[in-house]
N, C-alpha and C positions, 0 to 999 in steps of 0.2 A: 476635534483632532484631524490634522491634515492627512493626506494619503500616505506621505512618506513616513509619518509617525505610526500610522496604522500598520504599514508593512514591517516596520522595525519591531513593533510589538508582536506581530505574527511570527517573525523570525525568532525572537526570544522565546516565544511560547513553544515553537517547534523544537528548539534546542533543549528546553526543559522536558518536554513530552517524551522525546526520544533519547534523553540522557546523552546527547552528543558530546558534551564536555567530559563525561565519564569515560567513554570508550574511544573518543577521537584523539586523545593524547595531544590536543592542540593542532593536529594535522587536518582535522575536518570540522566544519561548522555549517550553520545555515545562514545565508545572507538575507538582506532586507527584502529580496524578491521571493523568499521562501524556498530557494534552491540550495541543494547541498553544494558546498564549496570546499575545495581542497587547498591546503596551505602547506606545500611540501617542506618549506623552511620555517614553518610556524610564523612567528611575527617578524622574522628577519628577511622575508621575501614576499613575492606577490601571491595572489590567490587565483584559483581556477574554478569557474562555474561549471559544474559537471553537465548541466543541461545544455550549455553552449557547446560542450564537447560532443554530446549526443546528437545535437542538431547538425553539427558539422559532419559527423559520421553518416547521418542519414543523407545529407546533401551529396556525399561521395558514394552513396549506394552501398555502404558497408552493412553487412548482415549482423543480426544479433543472435546470441548473446555477444557482448563486446567487453573485452578486458582492457581496462585503462591502467597504464603503469606510470608512476611518477619517479623518474630516475633521481631527481634531486632529493626526494625523500629518503632514498637509500643512503645517499651521502650524509644526510643529516643524522640518520640512525647510527651509522658507523662512527661519526664524530661524537654523538651523544654518549654512546657506550664507552668509548675511549676516554672522553673527558670526565665521565662519572668516576671511572677508576683512578684517573689522574687526581681528581679532587679528593678522593678517599685516601690515596697514597700520601698526598700532601698534608691532609688534615691529621692523620694518625702517625705521621713520621715513618712510613714504611720504607725499609732500606733496600728496595729493589723496584722493579718496574712491571707494567702490565703489557702482555703480548697476546692479544686475542687472535682467534682464528674463526673463519666462516666455514661451516660445513657445507660443501658444495651440494651434497644430496638434498639439502633443503630447497634449493632452487638452482637447477642446472643450466638455466638460460645464459648464453654467453654474455648478453648485454648486462644482465644482473651481476654476474660474477666480475666482469670487467669494471663496472661502476664501483663495486665494493673494493676491489683491489686498488683502483685509482684513488678512491676516497681514503683508504686505509694506509696508503704508502707513507704518509707523514708520521703515522703511529706504529709503523712496522707491523701492520695487521695482516695476518697470514691466512692460510687456507687449510681445511681439513679434508682429507680424501678417504673414501671408504671403498674404492674399487680401482682397478687399473686405469680405466678411462679417466676417472677423476684425478688420479695421480699424474697422468700424462699432462692433463690440463693445468694442474697446479705447478708442475715443474716448468711448464712453458710460461706461466704468468707470474711466477714468484719474482719478487724484486727485493734485492738487498740481502746482506749476510745476516741481518737480525730478524728477518721475516720468516716465521716458522711454517713448515709443512708438517702437519700431524697425520699419520697414517693409522686409521682405525679399521675395524671390520674384519671380515674373513681375509686371510692372507695365504694364498698359495705360493709355491716357490717363485713363480714369475713375478708376482706382486712384490715379494721381498727383494728379488734381484733388481727390479726396477727402482725401488726405493734406495737400494745401496748404490746404484749407478748415479742417482741424484746426489748422494753423499760424495761420490767420487768427483762429481762436478763442483763440489764445494758448497752445495746448498744445505741448509739446516733442516734436513729431513729426519723426523723422529718416527721410528717404527714402534708402535705401542703393542706390546704382547699382552694377549688376553688369556692365554693358557700356557702351560709349561712347554707343550710341543712347539709353540711358536718361538719360544726362547731358544730351543734347540735348533730350529730351522734358521733363525737369524745368525746364530753363532757359526753354523756350518756354512751358510751362504756367504757370510762376510769373509771367511777364509778363502773361499773359492774366488770371490770377486777381488779380494786383496784390498779391502778398505775397512777402517774402523767404523762401526755403525754408531748412530745415536739411538739408544734404546729407551723406550718408555715402558712402564708396567702399569696395567690397570688393576687397581685394588677392588676387591668385592667388599663393599661396606656392609656392616650390620644395620646401619641406619636405613630404614625403609622410606621411600618417597611418599608423596601424597598426590592426589589428583588422579586423573584418568589413566595415566601411564605408570602408576605406582608399582604394579607387579613386575616391571622391568628392573627394579632395584631391590636392595635388601640382600640378605644372606642366601636367598633362594634364586637369585638372579642367574641367568644363563652365562653371563660373561664376567670375567675378572678372576683374580687369584685371591684366595683366602690367606689368612696369616701363615699357615703351614707352607703353602705353595710360594708365597712371597719369599720366605726364608730359603726355600729350595732353589728358587730362581736366582737369588743373590749368590748362593754357593756355586751354582752352575756358571755364572759369569766370572766368579773368582777363579774357578778351576780352569776356565778357558783363557784367563788373562785379560778379561774384558770388564773387570769390575768398574773401571773408570768410564766405561761407555754407557752406563746407566745414567741418563740425564733427567728423566721425567717420571713423576708419579701421577697417574690419572685415575679419576673416579667419575661415575655418572650416577646421579641420584634420580634421574627421570626427566621427562619432557613436560613443559608447561606445569611447573610446580607452583601451586596456588598459595602455599603457606610458607612464610619466610622462616619460621622456626625449623622446618624440615631442612632448608638450605643451611641454616646455622649448624645444626647437628652434623650434617654430612661434611661440611667444610672442616669442622673440628676433628672429626674422625679421619678424614683424608689427610689433614695436616699432621696428625699424629703418626700415620703410616709414613709420611714423608720424613718426619724427624727420626723415626726409628731406623729407616733404611739408610739415612745419612750417617747414622752412628755405626752402621755395619761396614762403613768404609767406602761408600760410593760417592762419586763427585756429582751429586744431583744439583740441578739448577732451576728446574721448573716444576711447578705444581699446577696440574690441569684440572680445574674444578668441573669440567664438562659442561653440559647444557643445563637446562632447567629454568633459566630466566623466562618468565611467562609474559603473556599479553593479556591485558584486562579487556576481554572481548565484550563483556556485558556492562562494564563500567561501574560495577557494584563495589569495587575495592574490598572484596571478601575472599574467603578461602574456598569458595565454590570452584568446581572444576574449570569453568570458563572465565575465571577471574584471577586476580592476584591481590593479596592484602599488603602489598609493598610497592614502592616506586623503584625506578631504575637506580636512583642514587642510594636508596636504602639497601638495595641488593648489593651494590658495590661496597658500601660502607661495611656491611655485615661480613662479606667475604674477606675483605682486607683486615678488619679488626680481629676476626677469629683466627686467621692465620698468624697474625702478630702474637696474639695471646698464647697460642700453642707453641710456636717456635721459640718465643722468649722463655717460656717455662721449661722447654727442653734444651735450651742453650744452642739452638741451631740457627744458622744464617737464614735470613728471609729469602724465600725463592722468588723467581719471577713468576707472576700469576698468569695463567692461560685460562681462557674460557671459550666455550664453543656455542655461542648464542646465535643460532640460526633463525628461529622463529621471531625473536625480538628484533632482529635486524630487518627482515623482509616483510613481515605480516602486514604492515600498514601501507606498503607501497603500491598495491594493486587493488582495483575496484572492479568487480564484475557487474555489468549492467545487463539486465534482461528485460524484455518487453512484457508488459502486463497482458495476460490473455483472458482474464476474467476479473470480476469484482463482486464483493458482497456488500450489500447495502442494508442498513437498518430501516425498516418501515413500520409504521404504526399498525398494530393488530386490527384486522377487520372485525373480529368478534369482540364486542364490548361486554364485559362481565360486571355486573353490579352485585356486590355482596349484601346479604341480609343478615339479620341477627341469628337466623336459623343455620346459616352456613358455618362450616368449620373455621376456626380462627386463622388458619393458614390462608384460606380464601379471602 
């Protein structure tokens, strides 16, 4: 066997040993030299030998640990998520569109957010803001009348007024109320500012999530309105003459959901809330399925906390099909689908390189033991 063939075999062995194909998602592999290689555009672009990057960093006297970012990979992830939903919409005959958003809190680096916004412009891919600084950034970077800005998290009067000023500028800013007090504040502030708000309501699902962050969901979750409060919020908006301003229903089943059956149950319940609120006389248009799209960190394709038992396309298919099934059974027009997939967008795009400071080697034992018939069978 020649040297090149030997190196190729070693590379294949390393890929199998470390299950690179399982967790790498096609973005990482081991080349014939035995080095880890990044493929930001998978098979549609070039590859980058990480050892060459590290050697170049050393030549420039850069210190370790070193964080390497692949901007093209961000673009590929944004395109992959949007095309997965477009494929599902086409396959099942869904009568609306997908309008995803990126939660800025997942990675607030300007370069990261700018790349995502630029890559998502053709898909009207928007941003989610959970604080005033994030909302200011989102308002500055938002492009186009169909590109959403979703406002989640704690909302003081200044946050709400800032979001309403965004509406006054003609931007599609949706303020998602997570408790009745926020509905009251939005109604009051909208009259003071003199603009009709776009309001969303977060429903508290009975369906509990799975995985490490499962306690953040279910009926005991801190955030969201239960059925009684949803009806109360609906009536409050009607009394204020703002029933037509309720545009979106949002739910969140948890982060890094490993089991697809959890997502199916949550989507069906969330779609049911959407249908019932539509029948109460609101001009709804969006169903926000929140986060939850996981990353298969260990490559096992299982329901373990650090894995997922589904692919990106399977996720999109199940979200779209279950919304269709519920809305058709309720006789409700299909909503535009919104998702807030932050982890699945950015997780693969950065690699942390650290220097090895010690090693453990296996050596043959110095003491040789020879067992006799008198010794215990374990010996």
